[in-house]
N, C-alpha and C positions, 0 to 999 in steps of 0.2 A: 392902306396898306396897298404894299406893290407886291407883285412876286413876279421873278424872272425864273424862265425854266430855261435851264443848259442841262447838256449833257453830263451823266457821271463819269468818272476816270476811267479806263479799265485794264486790265493790262492782262490779255487774251494768253493765253501760250496754256541748454541742461543745467540740468537748468541749474546751472551757478551765472548770479547774477553776474554782469561785465559789459565792457562795451562791444558793439559790431566788431568783427573784423577786418582788419586791411590784410588783401590778399598777399600773402607770402609763399614762392614758390618752394614748394615741397622738396625737401631734401632727399638726395639717393631714390628717386623715382625710377623705374623702370621705362626702356623709352617709349618716347611719346607716343601716346593715342592720339591720331589726328583725324578721330574718326565722331561723332558726333548725332543724335537722335533728338531731332525736337517733335514734342505734341503739343499745338497750339493748334487751338480750333480757329484763330484770324492769323489770316496772310492776304496777301496781295490776292486782286485787285480792291481790298479794303484801304480806305486812305486816313483815317484816323481810329484812334485809343491803342491798342496794342499791335494791330497787324503791322504798321510802317515798321515796328522795331523789331517786329520778329523778324520781318521780309528783309530789313537792310541787314541785321548781324549775320544770316544767315548767308547774304551772298557775299558779303566782308569776309565771313569765314572763309566758304567757297575760295576765294579768290585768293586768302592767304596759304591755300595748300590741304585746308580739310577737304572731308568726304562729308558732306552733310545730306542729312534727310529729312525733310519735316511732312509729321503725319499731320494734315489741317483737315478743316471741312469743307463746306460750301461759302461763298462770300455772302455776306449778309448783314452788315453790321456798317453805320449803325441805323439802315432805316428797316431794321427786320422783316426784310423780304429777299430772295433769291435776286442777285445783282446778275443778270442776264436770263441766259437760257443754261437749262441742264448740263444741255450739248457744248456748253463752251469748254465746260469744265470736264478733260479728262482725268482717267483714275491717275493717271500717273504721267507727267512731263516734266522737263529738266529746265528749270527757272535759271539763268546767269549762272550757272553751274552746281546748282542746287535741287535735288533730285525730289519733289513736290508729290506726297500723294495725296489722294482727297479721298475721305470715306464720308459716307450719304451719312444724312441726318437730318430730322425736320426740323422746321424754321419757324418758332413761335411769331407770334404779331407781336409781342412786346415783350416787356422782362418779368411778367407775373411768375410768381415763383416755382409753380407746376408745373407749365408748359415750358418754362427756361429749362428745369432741372430734367424736364423730359429730354429735350436736346442733346443737354451735358453728358447725360447718362448714356444714351446711342452712341454718342461721338466717344465717350469712353471705352464701351465695350467693343467698337470696332478698332478705336487704335488699339487697345489690345491685341486683337486679333492680325494686327498689322505687321508681327514678326519684328519686333525691332532688333538691331544686328546685337549679335552677341558682346562682337568686338568693339561696339559705341558706347559712351558712355551718353545718358536719356535724360535731355533737359525738359521739364515740362512748366509751359508758360500756364500761372495761374494770373487772373480765370483763365478757364473752367474749373472751378475745383472738385466738382464730382468725377471729372475724370482725371487728376492726380490722384484725387482717393484711391479711386477704382486700380489706376495703375501700382498703387505701392499694396493694393490689396491683394491684388494678382501675387505680387514679388512675396507678398508674405506667407502667403497658402501653398504657392508654385513646388513643385517638386525642385526645381533646379534655381540656385543663383542668378539672380539676374545682372546684368551690368552696373556700375554707380549709377545713382540716379540724383540728379538735383532740381529743386522747382527754383523756378524764376519767378517773385511774387511782384507782382505790379502793381493790385488792387488785395483788400483785406477784406474778404465775406463776412467776417465776423463784424466788422465793424461799419460796415454798411448796412447791414440788417438791423442795427441796435442806432447807426445814426440816422437811417433814414424810416426807424422804426415803423419797418417791415415785416409783419407776421408778428405772431404772439410770444408768448415766452417760450414756448414748447419747438415752433421752428427755431429761434434764434437761439436756443441750446444745442440744437441738432446740428445747425449751421458751423456753432462755436466747437465743435466735438469732432466734427468729419474737418474742419481748416486742422484742427489741432494733430487729429490724425497722420493726415497728409504731410504735413510739416515737419512734424517730430520723425515720420518713419523716412526722410528724407535724408542722402549722405551729406549732402550741402543746400544751403537757402541762399538764394539771392536775392537782395531786396533793392529797390528803386530808391529808395530814401531812407538816411539813417532812425526815423522816428518809427517806419516799419519794423526795424529792427529791433527797437526796443519793445516792441508792441508784442512782437513774438514768444520772445524770451521772455518779457515780465506776465504776460495775460495768455500764453499757448504752453509754455511748459517747453521751449526747443533750447537745446545747449548753443549757446553763445559762440562758445568754439567753431561749428558750423553753420554761421549766419556772417556774412559778406555783403559789404552794400557794393554797389555797381550801377552806378548815378545811370541814368536815362541822359541821351545825347541829341545832338542838333542832328539829324539824320537828312534834313534837307536840305538837297544840293541846289540852290537856286542862285541866279544871277542876282547881280547887286539890287536895292531897292531901286525901282524903276522910279524916273520924275512925278512926283505926286499929281502935276498938273495934265500931263501925257496919258499917265494910269485913266485919270480920272473923263479924260476926253474918249479914251476907248471903250468905258463902261458907259458910259453916260451918265456922269455924275457930274453933277454941278460943282464949278470950282470953288464957290462961297460956300456950300454948305460943311458942316463941320461933321465927318462922317467917323462913326464909331461901329467898328466890325468886331464880332465875335462869330470864331469858325471853329467848326466840329459837330458834336455829339448832341443833340436837342432832344438831351431824356430826362428823367426825374432828379436826376442826383443835380444838373446845371441848373433848376428851377428858374429860366429863365422868363417867367411871366415876370418877373423883377425887371428884366429888359424893356415889355411888352408894355409895363403900367411905367416904365420911364418915358418911353414913347409919346404916352398919352398926356406927359405934364409938357409936353414939349410946344403945343401952341397958346397954352394958358402962362407961361411961364414968366415970370417979370423982368426975365435978363434976357437980353438982346444976343448975347451970344449962346444961351441957352437955347433959344429958338430957332437957331439955326442947325442944333443936333438932328441928324439922321441916322439909324441905329441900323446896320445890314446883320440880319443873321443867314450866317452862312454853311449848309450845311444839310442832315437829315436827322431824324429821331422820331423814335416812338411816340412825343410828347409835340411834332412838330405841327401838326392836325390841327390840335387842340389850344398850340398857340396863335395859331393862324384864324382859328375862329375868335379869340381872345382880342387878338388885333385888328379884329374887322371895322374899316372903316377910317382906320386910323392911318392917316397920312404921311406920319414919320418914322414908319418903319419898315424895310423890305428884305423879303425872305428870298433867299436864293439859293439854287440848285448846288450840291457836290460839284466841282469844277473843275477842269481838266486845269494841268498844273502852269501852263502861259498863264488861264486867264485867274487863277489861283493868285499867282504870282501879282497881277496888274490888281486885284482885288486888295491885298494888304497893302500894298504901295499905295495905292489911291486913299489910306486910312489916316485920319488923325492922331486916334488912341486904339487900343487893340483891349478887348475890354474879355475876361474872364471870370463867370458868374460862379456860383453856387448856392443850392438851399440852404438854408439857415439851419444849423445843427450839424452839416458835414464837418467834419474836421480832422479828421483821420481815416478816413476811409480808401482816398487815394489823392494821386499827382496830377493834375490833369496835363496829359503829353503835352497840348496844343502852347504850353509856356516854352517848349523849347526852340519852336518856328516862332514866336512871338519874337523871344529876345534876339533872335537873330535877323529882324527885321529893323532894328535902328528906331524903334515906334515907341511911344510909352505906353504900359499897361495901365489899366486901371480894373481891380481884383475887387470886387462884391463878393466878399469870402468872409467866413467866421475869423475874427481879428486873431485868435489861437490856434488858429490849424494850420496844417503843413503846407497848405497853398499861398496864403497871409506869409508865414516863413518863406515862402522860396522868392517871393516877389522882394521883400523887405532885403535879404539877402543879396538879392541883383541889384539893387538902388537902381531897378529899369522904370519903378513904376507908385503907385500908390496905392493903398487897402481900403477902400469904403465897409461900413456893416453891411452883412449880404441882408436882403431883402427889404432894403429900403432905398426904393424907387426916386424920391428927390435926392437921396445926397449923390447917387451915382448921375444922375442927369447934371447934377451944379460941378462934378468932380468933372467929368467928363467936358463941359463947356471951359472950366477954370483951366486943365493941361492944354487946352488945345489952343487956349489963345494966349498961355504963356510961353512964349517960344524958347526961351532961356533954359529955361526946367524941360522945358519937352525935349529939346536939345540934350541935354545934360542926362534925363532918363533914357532916352533912346542910346545914346553914345556908350551907358554903364551896360543897358542890355545888350549890345554888340560885344562888348570887352566881355562880359560873360557869358555869353554864348561862343564866343572863341577859347577865351582860358581856363575855363569849369567845364563848358558842356561840347567841349570839341571831340569827334566822333571818335579820331584814330586814340587817343588819351582811351575812352571808355571802349573802345573795342580791346588793346590792350589789357586792361582791368579786364574784361569777360574774357578774353582766352585766357587770362592767368587762373581764373576762376572754375576753367574747364580744366585746367592740366591740375588743379587741386582736386578736381572732382575725380579726373581718375586716379588720384593714388590711391583712391577706398581699393581700386582692384587688386592693386600689390598687398594692401594691409590683407586683406582677406585672403590673399594668395599666401 
């Protein structure tokens, strides 16, 4: 196992069953409210998960003339420790036109339920007293679930009517605790009720995948008329893919290796033991192509130390710290295959945000995920890669070797991914849709009036 140490990037500074809605411009609405407050614990300089989307949409809305304010926490994900020093993050700054208000909270060492709940509770309580602007619509990015529920609770018991409130759902907690078998029956029941309360109390709900909409309507009882699909988008603005051999020369990667890259969080949900076990099969493989495979895990997370221990002594896997944008661009450009991996049993809890970036690079994707899950469906819809069974390291290794050595198939999948990124995941269309959702949300103020 090799380890490359680099500096992480930083930017200091109803129930009626029915289909998920398309956004429809409300008719006869009052003069536009171009004012929005986001409550989101994740924001730049975090470079993976929800933070890039929150950061990108708020900056784009500010550029479109919106007054945008973000109430956020201290950067800590995916490494689960503070990025930099506390002094690096003043309480309020202006970031590309966005007013960023940071509120203090504890940072747990991992994703254990009790310490993570404490962090979300602290963030939620402090977000409540951060004085949401009465003239603004409020958008809560979920997770964190507890913070969303607290804001909704305050709204229900408060003496004054707060402005319209929407929840922007990236992950489903109730699905997560069920699929990850986290906690007992009591904790799963509690999480389900909390999520139901938060979502059913919202004026509008935006989901990043249609299946999320079906789940919250069918299982949590959310009114389908308030649910809107706002797909994630390719927010990475990168140069065209660098020539592979040039990128490898810059990074010191052999030109004859078959390079498979996994980028992003190294957490429990990802189940990256599968990649480590695949790397251990390389040396003994009967396939000459498979013996050339080298896996790179780029990023951080609460499982990284465990994965490094598991990979100790294996020469065919390298762990790479989170990279600055230019080095990250080279790392993906150097790849033959990009890998998305999920723990067996993960089906509907989330859609990996890395896919939007992967597709934009024109490199084939190998997805080691549940065959009937959201991730598998997205990869198949894009025609940008292949799906192999989750938790099968031999199948993962052989598929990486097969795709990397089939030049025609790799080119076809890569081109399909680029088309999908441009035609389906384009930022302009997604931001238009998000802005229309905000207008729909603001309409609730006139309805109350």
